[in-house]
N, C-alpha and C positions, 0 to 999 in steps of 0.2 A: 503493500500500500504506500502511496506517495504521502509525504508529510503535509498535513493540512492544518491551517491555523485554526479552523473551527474546533479542532480536537480540544484545545485548551479552553474554549467557550463551553464545550459540552462537560468538560471536567469541573469547571467553575459552577455550572448549573447543579451537578451532582452534589458538590460540597455544600452549596449554599442552600439548595432545596430540601436536601435530606429526605425525600420522599413526598414533600408537601405539594409538588406539581410534577406534571409530565412535561417532557420536552418534545416539541414539534420542529423537526428539521425541514424547513421548506426550501424548494428550489426547483429549477427546470430539470427536465429529464436528463440523465447522464452526466450530472455534475459530481457525482461520488457520494450522494446522501447515505445510500445502503452500505456502501463499503466503509465509510468512516463510522457509521453507527455500529457495525459488527466488529470492527476493529476495536473500538471502545469497549463494547461488551466484553470481548476476550481479554482485554488487558486490566479493566477495572472491576471486574465482578467475578465471583466464584463460579457462577454458571449463568446461561441466558437462553432464552428461546426467542427464535426469529419467525414470526409469522409473516410471510410474504403473501399479501392478498392477491397478487396477480397469479399465484399457483396454489393457494390454500385449498384443501378439499372442502367440499360443500359442508361436511360434518363440523368443521372448524368454524366456518362462517356463520353456521346456524346457532353455534354457542352463544353469540352476541344478542340473539333475539331475547334471550331471558338471562338477566343477571342477578336474579334473586337468590340463586345458591352459589356463592363464589367458591365454596369447597369443591363442589362438583366441577365447576368451571376450571379451577386450577389443576384438578386431578386430570381432567381430559386434555388440557394443554400439555401437560408433562408426558401424558400417554402418547399423544400424536407426535410430539417432538422429542420424545426419548431423552428427556433431561430432567434432573432433578433439581428444583427450585429450592432455594434457602431463604428464609425470612430475612429481610434487609441486606442480602448478599447477592441477590439475583436480579436480573434485568430482563424484562420482555419487551421486544421491539415489534412494533406494528409497522411493517414495510408497506409502502404504496397504500396508506390508510385511506386515501380518497376513494379507493375502490370499495371499501366497506364502512359507510358512514356511521353504522351503528357501533363499529368498534371505537371510533372517535368519539361518539356520544358516551360510550361505556367508561371513558377515562374518569369521569367524576366519581363514579362508584369505585372504580379500582384504586384511585389515589386516596380516596377516604378510607378504604380497606387498610391501606398502608404496609402490605406484606413486601411488596417489590417495588422496584422503579420502572419507569415506562418510557420509551423513547419512540415516537412516531416520524416516519418519513414520509414525504408526499410532494407531489406536484400537482398543478392544477387545483390546490386545495380549496380555493374560494369560488371556484365555478359553481354556478348555481345548483346543477344536478348533484353536486357532491356534498352539498350542504342541506339540500331540500328535506324538510321534515324532521330534522335532528337538532337537538340542543347543544350548541358549541359549549364545550366545557370551559369554565373560568379557571380551572386548575391546569390549564395548559399554557406553558411558556413557549413562545415561538422565537426561533432564530433563522436567519436567512443564510443559505448556502450558495455562493457564487462560483462561477468557474474559477480555476486557479489563477491567482495574481501573479505578477512577474517574479515576485520573490519565491512564491511556491514553484513556479515554472523552473527558476534556477536551482532550487533545492532538488527538483526532480532529475535534473542534469548533474547533480553531485557537486554543485556550486554553493557553498555556505559562507562565502566570504564577499563576493561582489556586492550584493545589496547593502550590506552594513558599510562597506567602503564608499558606495554611492551617497549614503546618508552623510558621512564625513565630509565628502566633497561639497554636498549641498550646504552643510552647516558653515563651511569656510566661505562659500560663495564667491569663490575666485575661479578664473579660467584655469583649466587643467590641460589644455593642448588639444589641437586637432586630430592628432594621431590617435590618442587614447579615445576620444569622443567617437571617432569613426568606428573604433573596434567596439566600443560600447553600444553604439546605434546599430551596427551589424547584429549583434546579439539581441538586441531589443526587437529588431525586425524579423528575426527568427521566431521570437515569441508571437509577434503579430500573425505570422503565417501559420504556425502550428496552433496557436490558441491554447486555451486553458481547460478544455475539455479531457478529463483523464485518459480516456480511450485514445484520443488523438496523440496525446503526449507519449503515451505507452507505444503507440505504434511508431512515432519518431524515434524512440529510444531504441526499439528493436530492429528498426530497418534503416534509419537515416534517409529514408525515401519519401519525399515531399508528396509524390503522387499517390503513394499509399495513404498518407496522412489525408490528402484531399478527398480520397474515397471515403474514409471513416467519416469526415465532416459532412460529406454529401448524405451518408446514411443517417446522421444525427438529424440533419435539416429535413429529410424525408420524413423521419420519425416525428418531428415537431409538427410538420404539415399535416400528417396523418391525424394527429391529436386535434389540430385546429379543425379539421373537417368533421370530427366527431362532435366537437362543441358547436360547430356552425356548418351544418351540411351544405349550405349555399356555397361554400368556399371563399367567403369574404375575408375571413381571418387569414387564410393562407396567401391571398392576394395581397393583403396589406403587409404581411411579413416579408414577401419577395420584394415589395416596392421601396423597402427602407433604404437601399443604397441609391436608387434613383431619385429618391425625394430629398436625400441629404445632398446629392450632386447638383440638384437645382438650386441650392442655396437659397430656398425661399424663406419665409418668415416662419415656417413650420411645416409639419406633416399635413398635407392637403389631402385628408382622406375623402373628402368628396369627389375630387378628380380621379382618385384611385378607384373608387367605387362606383364610377358614373354610370357604366353599363348595368349595374345591379339595381339602379333606380331606388337606392336606400334612402329612407326617411331620415330627417336631420336627428331626431330624438334617438335614433338607433346607433348614431356614430358614438356617443359617450358609452354606451353598453359594450359595444365591440372594442373600444379601446380599453375599457375596464377588463374585459376577458383576456385582451392580449398581454396587458400588464400582469395579470393574475397568473399567466403562464410562466412567468419569470424568465421568459426567453429574450425579453427586451428591456432596456433602461429608458425610461421616459424623462426627458426634459421639458419643464413646463415654463411657459412664459411668465415672468414676473411683471405684472402691469405697473407696478410701483417698486422700485428697487430699495425697499426699506430692510431693516435688519431681520424682521420676521418675514422672510421671503414667501413663506407658505401662506400667509394671510393675504397675499396679493396673487395667488396662483390663478392663472387663467386656464380652466379646465377645457376650453375650446381651442386653446393654442399650444402646440407641444411640437417637440422633435422626438422622434424614435430612433433609438440605437440598438443593435444587436447586443445582447448580453456578453457575448464572446466575440472578440475581434477576429480570431480565427475563423469561426464560422461566417462572419461578416465578409472576409475575403472570398470565401467559397460561394457564399450567397451571391456576391456580385457577378460571378462567372458560372453560375449554377447551370446555364443552358448551353455551355460550351464544353467540349472534352478538355480534360487537364492539358493535353498536348497542344490544343489550339490557342492556349493564351500564355503569355510570358509574364503574368502578374507576379509569379513566385520569384523568378529570376531578377526580374526588374526591382521588386520590393527589396529582396535581400542585398542587392548590389546597389542600392541608392539611386536607382534610374526610374523612379516612379514618376509618370506623367504628372504635371500640375493639377489636372483635372481629377486625380485620384487621391488628392490631399486629404479628403474627408475620411480615409481610412484612419489617419492619425487622430481626427476628431473623435471617431468612435472609440480608438484607443484611450483617449483621455476620459471620456465618459466612463468607460470601464473601470479605469484606475481610480477615479474619484468615488465611483459607486462602491468599489472594494474597500475604501476607506470610510463608508457610511456617510458620504456626503450626498445629500438629495440635490438632484440636477435642477438648475433653473438657467434661463437665459433671458436677455432683454433686447427688445428693438426700440428705437426712438427715432423721431424725426427732428431734423434741424430745419425749421421753416424759413430761415434766412438763406441757407444754402440749398434749400429744397432738395435735401437728400435724406435717405433713411440710413441708419447705423445699427449694427447689431454687435452685441457682446456675446460671444459663444457660450460662455459659463460664467455663473457668479454664484459665490457662496459666502456665507457669513462666518466671521471669525473675531473673537475678541470684542464683540459689540460693533463690528464694523464690516464692510462688504469687501470682497476681493474678486475683481473682475478678470476674466481670462480671455485671451485670444489665442487660437491655435493656428499656426502658421506652418505650412510644408515647403514654403519657398522664400519670398522676400519678406523677412521679419522686420525690416527696417521700417516699413509702412505700418502704422497701427493707428489709423485715423478714428476708428470706432472707439478704441481704448482712450484716445485723447479726448475725444468729444464727451464720452461717458465721464471722465475725470473732471472736466470742465463743467458739466452740468451738476455732478453729484460729489465734488471734491470733499465736502464735510463728511460724507458717509465712507470714504475708501480708506482702507487699511493698507493693502498691497495691491500692485498691479502685476499681472504676469503675462508674459508671452511664452507659449509652449511651442517650441520648434524642433529642428534637427541639429542644431548647432551647439557649440560649446556654451557654458555659462557666461553671460555678459549683463551689462547693466546699460540701460539706455534712460538716462536721467534716473527717475525713480522706479522704472519699470524693471523687474527682473526677468531676464530671458533664460529660459531653462530648456535643456534637452528633454524630450518626452519621456524618457525613462525616469526622470526625477518628478514627475507629476505626483505620485502619492505623498511626497514629503511636504508639499504645500498645505495639506490639510492637517498636519501635526499641530 
């Protein structure tokens, strides 16, 4: 199993909760939820039972219809899974719990009983059909599991020093040379290509073959789109997901869902519901427009204006060229060798969105008009820190021009703490703007 940061969060839950709550690990399909839950069970408990509801026999599923006799319930679980459970020393895992809503509802009774600990894993947890008719237990603590971030990717490659050294370079805030930056950027571009889905990373480690990695990622995307069609048989969610790269490429004020679904004649009131379902799938990261860039950005969130990013940049790369054979496109070679065309710079924007999300930053952006110049400006990302705002512009080419960042500062200077340009070059300073290579993005949230 790859080393994952969420393991320490699960351990903290175990120590703090001491059986008072169950833990729900939520995330997209194939991010490694089941693997980390079972690894945790093996290491931290005397014994465990893993109930995978995608394969559980009907007899096990039927046990959750009647929770009045817990002695019988636990006897049957131990019988079916050939395990001996010990009071306060054993864990029961409900894997893919969204497939058995009654098991999730039973958490209230099971936690109150107090004999064992419980971890649930699931995707599409909040989709209506997966919560219909059940009482969501208040004894359930949720944590989000994301694709592997850059540090976890380096760990998988056996590199346990580069990331901490990057933090030291960031703290110094001084240029460290083009030669080293080119090497570090090549390493990060490899991460962008492979991505953070454990199966893709494992394939890369075993083969060093990016074509085989691409095949794995295509399988994952197909799996997601099959899930979307189960949620929405009309195919609209799958269409929206596939449109993410082209919508970002248009550099519009946001994702124009109406234009994407034009042929479906979708009603306006349905748009928000579709976006909510796409967001609940955890396959995407949403950045909402902040109508007024105040410290409490969420108070000014515009639910009708948003950008959509793929939760894993490796999947984003494959999604962009999904309709072409691997051998027909040169994106892998070009990106790895820093020969990416300017019009593909939004790949870096997706990578920044993923890095910020991995640090627990809610994504917002801001557009505004200068009526004197009769121009519209856009700040790619904005987040709050130490009671003030930090605007970000992402650049893949000419980082010396940052008109939107300048206009934003001129308009809201009293609210700004730090300004950042995220690009592909070495650390530099342009007046009070800190220009950082993209692989240092996570550190600005510290």
